[in-house]
C-alpha positions in Angstrom: 70.1 99.8 128.8 71.9 96.8 130.2 75.6 97.0 131.2 76.5 94.7 128.3 74.8 97.0 125.8 76.5 100.0 127.3 79.9 98.2 127.1 79.2 97.2 123.4 78.3 100.8 122.7 81.5 102.1 124.3 83.6 99.6 122.2 81.8 100.7 119.0 82.3 104.4 119.8 86.0 103.8 120.6 86.4 101.9 117.3 84.8 104.8 115.4 87.2 107.2 117.1 90.1 105.0 116.2 88.9 104.9 112.6 88.7 108.7 112.6 92.0 109.5 114.3 94.0 107.0 112.1 92.0 108.0 108.9 91.1 104.4 108.2 90.0 104.9 104.6 93.2 106.7 103.7 95.3 104.2 105.6 93.7 101.2 103.8 94.3 102.9 100.4 98.0 103.1 101.4 98.0 99.4 102.3 96.5 98.7 98.9 99.3 100.7 97.2 102.0 98.9 99.2 100.5 95.5 98.3 100.3 96.4 94.7 104.0 97.4 94.7 104.9 94.1 96.4 103.0 92.1 93.8 104.7 93.9 91.0 108.1 92.9 92.4 107.3 89.4 93.7 108.6 86.4 91.8 106.9 84.3 94.4 104.1 85.8 96.6 104.7 85.2 100.3 101.4 85.8 102.1 103.2 86.1 105.5 105.1 89.1 104.1 101.9 90.6 102.6 100.3 90.4 106.1 103.3 92.1 107.7 103.3 94.8 105.0 99.5 95.4 105.5 99.9 95.7 109.3 103.1 97.8 109.2 101.7 100.0 106.4 98.5 100.7 108.3 100.4 101.5 111.5 102.8 103.8 109.6 100.0 105.9 108.0 97.8 105.7 111.1 100.7 107.0 113.3 101.3 109.9 110.9 97.7 110.9 111.0 97.5 110.7 114.8 100.5 113.0 115.2 99.2 115.3 112.5 95.9 115.7 114.4 97.6 116.3 117.7 99.7 119.1 116.2 96.7 120.6 114.4 94.0 120.1 117.0 93.4 123.8 117.6 93.3 124.4 113.8 91.0 121.4 113.2 88.5 123.0 115.7 88.2 126.0 113.4 87.2 124.0 110.3 83.8 122.5 109.7 85.3 119.4 108.0 87.5 118.6 111.0 85.9 120.1 114.1 84.3 116.8 115.1 87.4 114.8 115.0 88.2 112.9 118.2 91.0 115.1 119.5 89.5 118.7 118.9 86.1 117.4 120.1 87.7 116.1 123.3 86.7 112.4 122.8 90.4 111.5 122.8 92.8 113.4 125.0 96.2 114.6 123.6 98.0 112.2 126.0 96.0 109.2 124.9 96.4 110.2 121.3 100.2 110.5 121.7 100.4 107.1 123.3 98.4 105.6 120.4 100.6 107.4 117.8 103.8 106.2 119.6 102.4 102.7 119.9 101.5 102.5 116.2 104.9 103.9 115.3 106.8 101.3 117.3 104.6 98.5 116.1 104.6 99.5 112.5 108.4 100.0 112.3 109.0 96.8 114.2 106.8 94.8 111.8 108.3 96.4 108.7 111.8 95.7 110.1 111.0 92.0 110.2 110.5 92.2 106.4 113.8 94.0 105.9 115.5 97.1 107.4 115.2 99.2 104.3 111.4 98.9 104.3 111.4 100.1 108.0 113.8 103.0 107.1 111.5 104.3 104.3 108.5 104.1 106.7 110.4 106.1 109.3 111.3 108.7 106.7 107.6 108.9 105.7 106.4 109.5 109.3 109.1 112.1 109.9 108.4 114.1 106.7 104.6 114.0 107.1 104.6 115.2 110.8 107.8 117.3 111.0 107.9 118.9 107.5 104.6 118.8 105.7 102.4 119.6 108.8 104.1 122.8 110.0 104.6 124.0 106.4 100.9 124.0 105.6 100.5 127.5 107.3 103.6 128.9 105.7 103.8 128.0 102.0 101.9 126.2 99.3 105.2 124.2 98.8 103.9 122.1 101.7 102.1 120.0 99.1 105.6 119.2 97.6 106.8 118.1 101.1 103.6 116.1 101.6 103.9 114.4 98.2 107.1 112.6 99.3 105.7 110.6 102.1 102.5 110.2 100.1 104.5 108.6 97.2 106.4 106.1 99.4 103.8 103.4 99.9 103.7 102.3 96.2 107.4 101.8 96.1 107.5 100.4 99.7 106.0 97.1 98.5 108.7 96.7 95.9 111.4 97.4 98.5 109.7 94.9 100.9 110.3 92.1 98.4 113.8 93.1 97.1 115.3 94.9 100.0 116.7 97.4 97.5 115.8 100.8 96.1 116.6 101.1 92.4 114.9 102.1 89.1 111.8 100.0 89.6 110.7 101.4 93.0 112.0 104.8 91.9 109.5 104.7 88.9 106.7 103.7 91.2 107.6 106.5 93.5 107.6 109.1 90.7 104.2 108.0 89.5 102.5 108.5 92.8 104.6 111.6 93.6 103.4 113.5 90.6 99.8 112.2 91.1 99.7 113.8 94.5 99.6 117.3 93.1 96.4 117.3 91.0 94.8 115.1 93.7 95.5 117.5 96.6 95.0 120.7 94.6 91.6 119.4 93.6 90.8 118.9 97.3 92.3 122.2 98.3 90.1 123.9 95.6 86.7 122.8 97.0 87.9 123.1 100.6 89.6 126.4 100.1 87.3 128.4 102.4 87.6 125.9 105.2 91.4 125.7 104.8 91.6 129.5 105.0 89.9 129.4 108.5 93.0 127.5 109.7 95.4 129.6 107.7 96.4 126.7 105.4 98.1 127.7 102.2 97.4 124.8 99.8 96.7 126.1 96.3 99.9 126.8 94.3 98.9 130.4 93.3 97.0 131.0 96.6 93.8 131.4 94.7 91.1 129.4 92.8 92.2 130.7 89.4 93.4 129.5 86.0 97.0 129.6 87.1 96.2 126.9 89.7 94.4 124.8 87.2 97.1 125.1 84.6 99.5 123.6 87.1 97.0 120.9 87.9 96.9 120.0 84.2 100.7 120.0 83.8 101.1 117.6 86.7 98.3 115.3 85.4 100.3 115.2 82.1 103.5 114.3 83.9 101.7 111.6 85.9 100.3 110.0 82.8 103.6 110.2 80.9 105.6 108.7 83.7 103.0 106.0 84.1 103.7 104.9 80.5 107.5 104.8 80.8 107.6 101.1 81.8 106.1 100.2 78.4 109.4 101.3 76.8 111.5 98.7 78.6 113.8 101.2 80.4 112.6 100.5 83.9 114.3 97.1 84.7 111.9 94.4 85.9 109.0 96.9 86.0 107.4 96.4 82.6 104.1 97.2 80.9 102.7 95.5 77.8 101.3 97.4 74.8 97.7 96.5 76.0 98.6 97.8 79.5 100.0 101.0 78.0 96.8 101.6 76.0 94.6 101.1 79.0 96.8 103.5 81.0 96.6 106.0 78.2 92.8 105.8 78.1 92.4 106.4 81.8 95.1 109.1 81.6 93.0 110.9 78.9 90.0 110.7 81.2 92.1 112.2 84.0 93.2 115.0 81.7 89.7 115.6 80.5 88.5 116.4 84.0 91.5 118.6 84.5 90.4 120.7 81.5 86.9 120.6 82.8 88.1 122.3 85.9 90.0 124.9 83.8 86.8 125.6 81.9 84.3 125.7 84.7 86.4 126.6 87.8 83.7 125.4 90.2 83.9 123.4 93.4 81.8 120.7 91.8 84.3 120.2 88.9 87.1 120.1 91.5 85.3 117.5 93.5 84.8 115.4 90.3 88.5 115.7 89.5 89.4 114.5 93.0 87.3 111.4 92.5 88.7 110.8 89.1 92.3 111.1 90.5 91.5 108.3 93.0 90.0 106.2 90.2 93.1 106.8 88.1 95.7 105.7 90.6 93.6 102.7 91.8 93.0 101.6 88.2 96.6 102.1 87.3 97.7 99.8 90.1 95.2 97.2 89.1 96.3 97.4 85.5 100.0 97.1 86.4 99.4 94.1 88.6 97.0 92.3 86.1 99.4 93.1 83.3 102.2 91.3 85.0 100.2 88.1 86.0 97.9 87.7 83.0 
């Protein structure tokens, strides 16, 4: 193999490790949420701000994931799902990972500060809560999911704040939608990964077990998510509005979300939990598309 080929292989390997340690798929979904929130607020779309929001948002989530994986490196080594991650496998040292996380934090907050200080402030709160509250609580209490739902809900509202520089009822509503959505999404994941999580001592399911009590809470939070998603149709959320057609579409996908929640209640299998997880992603992504299209069409 030539030196050039070896060099190309090294670059490709390092990029794959960067993707893994920053959880690129998750980070890009967060960027999408932030952009959706911005488009919902924007009276005039500024693509320079969208670019800054995308870069800052990716850095914000990427940094949180890097710090999380540094803290949990020994626990990640115990779980099949995570044991080949760059840090527990030794492909990235703790020192280099910390430098990367710190660099992403500084870059992300600096870029978001250029948009406006409040956007950077919410991003800083998100990083702090994810790494300093959610991560250590995972081995102590199922309430860690509540702590994790707060930073998880910030990106959707962050886009609105990026345009207005203010936090009021509109971004508050966007926050609540994604906040309540986090619970059925993560509990579905915790259901089919329960045995793996137990190897690391993670307490993720609300009752501590894969039982009907857990699924009942899943269904309750799905219902809350759908109901809050429909609130903008009643004209009580300021400039965040939803037409009758938009509300009907949200109700339809919401019923689909609920259907798979009841399927989990009925079957209580890993397969039904995995389906619910995929449906939850489809729900929040479709909701954001519907909200944005409803505004501009």
